[in-house]
N, C-alpha and C positions, 0 to 999 in steps of 0.2 A: 407498412414496408420500412418506414423510417427506423423503427425499433430493431427490425431484423437487420437492416443495413448497417446499423451502428454496432450491435452486439454480436452478430453472427461471425464477422471476421475474427473477433477476439476469442470466442469460445471454440470456434472450429480449429484455430491454430493450437489451442490448448489440447483439444481432443486428438489432433494429429500427434502431438507430443506424447500423450498417453499411449496411443496406438503404436507408435514407433518403439517406445520403451517396452511395452508388453510383447511386441514381436521380436524383441532383442535386436532390433535394428540399431538402437542406441545401447551401448554398453554402460554399465555403472560408471566406469572411468570417464567415458565420453560425456555423460551427463554432468559429472563433477567438473570437468574441464569447461563445458558449455556455461555452467553457472558462474565459474570464475571469469570467463571471457565477458559475459554480460555485465557482471557486477563490477569488475575492475576496469573494463575498457569501454564497452558499448554504451551503457547507460550514463557513465560520467561524461563521455563525449556529447551525448544527446543533451544532458542537462546543462553543461557548460555552453553549448551552442545556443540553446534556448534562452539562457539568462544573459549571456555576454552581448548579444545583439538586440536586446529588448529595450523598450521604453516602458517605464513602470508607472502604474497607477497604484500607489502605495495604500491609499484609502480603501479602494475596492479590494485589494489583496488582503489588507488587514482585517476587514470585516468578514471576508470569506474564511480567513484563518480562524477567527473567533468562533464562527459557526462550526467548523470542523473540530476545533478544540472542545467546544461545549458538548458536541455529540460524543467525543472520546471520553470526557469526564462522566457523562451520563452512563456510558457503557461500563466504565469501571465501577461506578456506584451500583448499577444493576447487577454486575457480576458478583460483587461481594454480598449483596442481598441474596442472590441465588445460592451462593456458597453457604451462607448461614442457614437458609431453610432446607438445603439438601444435606446439610451436616458433613460437607466435604472438609477434609483436613489435609494439611501438609502440601505435598507437591501437586496433588490433584487440584487443590484449590488454586494454586499459583498458575497452573496450566490453563484452567478454565477462565480465570480472570484475564490472563494475557490474550487468550483467544477471542474475548469479547470486544477488544478495542483495537488490536493491532492490524489495521487494514492493509491490503496489498495496493497501496496508493500508486507506486511507480509502475510496476509491471502491468497490472490490470487497469487501475484508475486512470493513469495518463493515456493509455491506449484508448479507452472508452471515450475520454474527453476529446481527444484528437479526432476520432471518427465522428463523434457527436456533432462537433462544431463544423466539421468539413461537410456534413450532410445537411446543414441548416443555413438559412439565409437570415439577414438582419443582425448579424454579429460580426465583430472583427475577430476572426478565428485566431490570428496571431496574438492579439491582446489577451484573449481568453486563455490560450495556452500558457502565456507568460504568467498570468495570475495563478494558474494551477501549479506551475513550477515553483513560484515563490511560496505558496502554501506548503508544497512538498518539502522545500528547504527548511521551513520552520517546524513541520511536523515530524520529520525523520529523527532529529535529536530528541524530541519529546518522547517519541515511541521508544527509542533505545534506553533513555534514562528510566522511564516508567517501567519498562519490561525488566530491567536489571533489578530495580528496587522490589518489584512484586515477586519475582522468582526467588530472590535471596530472602525476602521476608517469609516466604512460604517454607523455607528451610531454617528459619531463625538464624540467618547468617549475616544480618546487618551489623557490620562492624566498621572500624576506622578505615578499612581498605576499600569500602564501597565507593567513595568519591573518586579514587584512583581508577577503579574498574569502569566507572561511568565516563570519566574523562578519556580513558583509552578507547571506549566504544565510539566516542564522538570524533576524536582526532584521527582515527584510522578508518573512518567510514568514507569511502570514495564518493558516495552520492552527496553527502554533506559538503565535502571539500570542493566538488565540482560546482555545486550551486553557489557557495560562498565566493569561489574564485570568479565565476561568471558575473555575479552582481558587482563585485569590486572592479572587474575589468570594464563593465558597462559604465561605471561611474567615472572612469578615467579616460577611456578611449571611445570615440564615436562608433566604431565598427571593427569587426575582425578583419585581418588581412585576407585577401581573396583565397590564398592557398590554404590557410588555416580554416576559413569558413567552409571551403569545399571538402576538406578532410573531415572535419567534425560532422558536416552534413551527411557525408557518405557513411561514416561509422554509425552515426545516430540512426539513420534510416534502417540499418540492419539490426539495431539493438532491440527494438520492440518485438518484431516477429521471433527473434531468437529468445528473448525473455519469455514470451508466451510458450514457445516450445519447451523451454527448460522447466516452466511451471508444470506443464503436462507430464513431462518425464519424471519430475520429482513426485508428483501426485501418484504416479504408477508405482513408485517405490515405497509409498507411505505404508506404515504398519498400523492397521486399523485396530482400535481398542474395542473391547466388548461393552464398554461403558457408554452406551449410546445416549442415555438420558442426559448426563452432563454435557455431552457434545452437542446434542440438539438444543439444550438450553442456551449454551454459549452462542450457537448459530442464530437463534431467534433474537438474542440481544444484539448481536453484531449487525444483523441484516434488517431488523425492524426497529429496535429501540434507537439506534444511532441516527437513521434518517428522520425519525419522528422528532427527536430532540432537535436535530439540525433544522428541520422545517419550522419548528416553533421559534427558535432563536433567530433564524433568517427573517421570519415575519416581523419579529420585534425590532430588528435592525433595519427593516425596509430594504433588504438586499435586492439588487437588480436581478432580472431574470437570468442573465448569463452567469453571474456570480453564484446565484442560488443553485443553478444546475451543476456547476463545478463542485460546490460544497456537498450537495446531496449524492452526486455520483461517488465522490471520495468516501462518504460515510456508508454508502450501500455496497462498497467493495467487499470481497471475501477476505478472510483472515490470511495474512501473509505467510508464505512458506517459511520465512525467517523465524516465525514464532515457534515452529517445530524444531528448527535448527538450534535456536537458543535454548529451548526447554531441554533438548537432548544434551547440549553442552553443559548446562547447569545441573544435570542429573535429576531433573524433574520428570513429570509424567509425559514422556515423549509420545507414547501411543495415543493418549488422549489429545495431545496437541495436534498430532497428525490427523486424527479423525475429525477434529474441528476444521482443519484446513480443507479436507476433502469435502465435508458436508457444506461448508459455506461457499466453496467454489461452485458446487452443483446448484445450491439454492440461490446464489447471487444472480443467476440468470433471471430469476423472478424479481428480486429486489431491484437490480439495475434496469430491468425491463420496465418496471413501474415508474422508476425515477425518470428514465429517458422518455417514457410515454407521457409524463406530465408536461413536457415541453414540446 
């Protein structure tokens, strides 16, 4: 029941989003507006709220980050090995590799972590959530930088303008700005003013369910590719290789049970919808990217179920 109670709320809300979009209850314009609301307002308020009022265990957060980073690097390496043996070229190669490592850490990962620790005893749930948010703050820019480099490299477009594009991705990302602002605020001030605390709490509480609804609606609009073998290959790497590499590194670092749970949940997450958006914007294989997002979202019920079941 613990696994069901942890994962069912997440995937049921995603399923509702799919159903509402399929039934045209949500229009395409509404889905776009919902995504903007969550991305620019809801989640930044949540992340700022979590980081601004937190007490940090930087050693635990640092080791957890190293595990997630190691799993990410392992996925990228496995993705390029798969590209080599499958003889994929150009934009298909870029879309596959991006799909292997770019997890949906904020929308799905943070939701699962919050439900996971709220359903278990023996852990300081607030501390665990803070560690997760710090890891997110570190991983989001890494995801953005790596994705830009991989997609441009697949088009042989690595030139002197790339650093500027990467910097633009970072300084305009509201999730990064919210995390950094919250960490700086917590280092200067002991707590948030009550009015600001209640405001951010209220907006933050609405953001996760709206984020999950927007994922479902976006999945319903995804254009599926006929190239299922590359998509399945990327899905296996994302959902199996990443947690296995993470488990190995976590064992070597003697990571605590709570921190290990956070790292493995983040590594077992499906590929982020943003990978499809970025692939489409960069003129790469958008259909393949969308297919990877859909498959990993479905299959992540198994990968996340196994990880949550371990604890």
